Structures are given as C-alpha cells and as structure tokens.
C-alpha positions as a printed Julia matrix, in Angstrom:
145×3 Matrix{Float64}:
 -32.6   -21.76   15.53
 -31.61  -18.99   12.64
 -32.79  -15.15   13.67
 -35.84  -13.49   11.94
 -34.24  -10.51    9.11
 -34.71   -7.23   11.03
 -35.83   -3.96    8.79
 -33.62   -0.89    9.97
 -33.94    2.05    8.19
 -30.35    3.58    7.82
 -29.66    7.28    7.06
 -26.92    7.79    4.59
 -23.82    9.5     5.35
 -22.02   12.05    2.95
 -18.62    9.86    2.07
 -15.49   12.32    2.67
 -11.97   11.44    3.96
 -13.1    11.92    7.09
 -16.37   10.29    7.71
 -15.26    7.02    5.7
 -11.77    6.7     7.42
 -12.71    3.78    9.69
 -13.72    1.67    6.38
 -10.93    2.61    3.7
 -10.83    5.64    1.96
 -12.62    8.5    -0.54
 -10.16    9.15   -3.39
 -11.08   12.01   -5.62
  -8.87   13.23   -8.53
  -5.52   14.79   -8.63
  -3.6    16.49  -11.17
  -1.46   14.37  -13.61
   1.93   14.4   -12.63
   1.02   14.43   -8.85
   3.61   12.05   -6.83
   2.41    8.89   -5.06
   0.85   10.02   -1.49
  -1.38    9.53    1.04
  -4.71   10.45   -1.09
  -4.12    8.16   -3.66
  -5.47    4.5    -3.17
  -3.28    2.3    -0.72
  -3.78   -0.91   -2.16
  -3.47   -4.19   -0.51
  -2.46   -6.67   -2.97
  -0.44   -9.51   -1.03
  -2.88  -12.04   -0.79
  -4.65  -12.48   -4.22
  -5.33  -11.12   -7.85
  -7.62   -8.35   -7.29
 -11.25   -9.01   -9.96
 -11.26   -5.92  -12.05
 -14.62   -5.44  -14.04
 -17.65   -3.08  -14.61
 -20.89   -3.67  -12.5
 -24.39   -2.62  -13.99
 -26.39   -1.75  -11.23
 -29.48   -0.59  -12.67
 -33.06   -1.38  -11.52
 -31.6    -2.24   -8.02
 -33.0    -0.77   -4.82
 -31.7     0.83   -2.04
 -32.28   -1.89    0.28
 -30.37   -5.19    1.23
 -29.85   -8.27    3.02
 -26.86   -9.53    2.96
 -23.25   -8.05    3.09
 -19.9    -9.71    1.21
 -16.76  -10.04    3.51
 -13.69   -9.11    1.23
 -10.47  -10.75    3.01
  -8.05  -11.27    1.29
  -7.28   -8.02   -0.56
  -8.43   -4.32   -0.76
 -11.36   -3.61   -3.43
 -12.22   -0.13   -5.2
 -15.49    0.65   -6.04
 -16.67    3.95   -8.1
 -18.87    5.47  -10.68
 -18.58    5.92  -13.91
 -19.95    9.49  -15.09
 -19.69   10.69  -11.23
 -23.15    9.69  -10.64
 -24.76    9.39   -7.23
 -24.28    5.73   -5.46
 -24.51    4.19   -2.26
 -22.5     1.36   -0.27
 -23.39   -0.43    2.88
 -20.58   -0.97    5.02
 -19.21   -3.14    8.07
 -15.77   -2.43    9.66
 -12.64   -4.91    9.12
 -13.27   -7.96   11.23
 -10.88  -10.63   10.37
  -9.5   -12.89   13.07
  -6.02  -13.52   13.36
  -4.88  -16.96   14.41
  -4.74  -17.42   18.25
  -7.62  -14.46   19.03
 -10.76  -16.77   18.32
 -11.2   -17.32   22.21
 -13.93  -16.19   23.77
 -15.9   -15.28   20.27
 -18.83  -16.95   20.12
 -19.51  -15.32   16.64
 -16.78  -16.32   14.64
 -17.27  -17.71   10.63
 -14.9   -19.1     8.47
 -14.9   -17.44    4.78
 -14.8   -19.8     1.67
 -10.61  -19.06    1.87
 -10.54  -20.61    5.38
 -10.05  -17.2     7.21
 -11.99  -16.25   10.27
 -13.97  -13.39   10.84
 -16.78  -11.62   13.14
 -19.98  -11.11   10.97
 -21.27   -7.1    11.23
 -24.38   -7.13   13.66
 -27.43   -4.31   12.14
 -25.91   -2.05   13.97
 -22.71   -2.2    12.96
 -23.57   -1.63    9.21
 -23.66    1.78    7.9
 -25.12    3.51    4.49
 -22.36    6.15    2.94
 -23.52    8.12   -0.11
 -21.03    9.03   -2.71
 -21.43   11.98   -5.02
 -19.63   13.29   -8.15
 -16.41   12.25   -9.79
 -14.61   10.01   -6.84
 -14.21    6.1    -6.07
 -13.51    4.67   -2.32
 -11.2     1.71   -1.94
 -12.41   -0.23    0.71
  -9.79   -1.86    3.45
  -9.35   -5.68    3.36
 -11.57   -7.58    5.86
 -14.07   -5.43    5.82
 -17.3    -5.93    4.14
 -19.84   -4.43    1.76
 -23.26   -4.31   -0.73
 -23.92   -1.76   -3.32
 -26.25   -0.31   -4.98
C-alpha cells in the first residue's frame, strides 16, 4: 500500500559553499584568467552527455512533491540575472554493486542503477541569492523552483 503524501514546511537555508557542501558546490564569479582550482565546478561527465538548456520557471509555486534523481552526471543550475531561487535537494544515494544486502528501501533507476530514495526528513531547501550557480553531486536528487 502506498503511503499518503506528507506536507512538511521547510525553512530555506542560505546557500554558501559551507552550507551546501554535502550536496555539491556553490560557484561564484571569479576573475577572468584565474587558474582552474577547487572553487571551480568539479564536474563528472564520465558516465554520459549532460543536457544543457535554459529552463523557464515562471509561475512555479514554492511547493514540490517529487524529487529527480541524477545518477549519471553532475548537474549545474543557476539563475540568469542573479535572481533569487530555491532548490530542494537530497544527498547522493547511489548504491554500489554488492551493497544492497539488508536494505529494503532500494529502487532501480531508468538506467539500471540502484539508489535509496530520500525520506522527507532528508530533504533540504536552499535559497540562492545573487550571481552564483550550483553544481550538484552525481547521485543526488533535486527539485527547483
């Protein structure tokens, strides 16, 4: 029997490199000519070709009932113009081969990978202000508004 949806009010956390570290990286503007380093997005493109597009999010509410699992590549999101936006996230939850034993909460993704869906208590909402973007770690989940 499927569980009934649960409504939870989450208080957004201001996204900083420190507060977002468990989920990915917050990337801010750097000077042209700076050398590549740890403050640049550490992308993992080894498992597929990422989709690059500009989403239109006008008219979205701040609520959400699903979270998308990103199993193959890192994902980057940002705001054109530096507008305030919010992102619901869950920590990476990919399950490596052989780790499945004893875990009843395992699902198979469309690409055949195994993952453990987040519980409501594991979801966090972050507020992004100003000209910055975020790189989500491979295996995490997100919902953007």
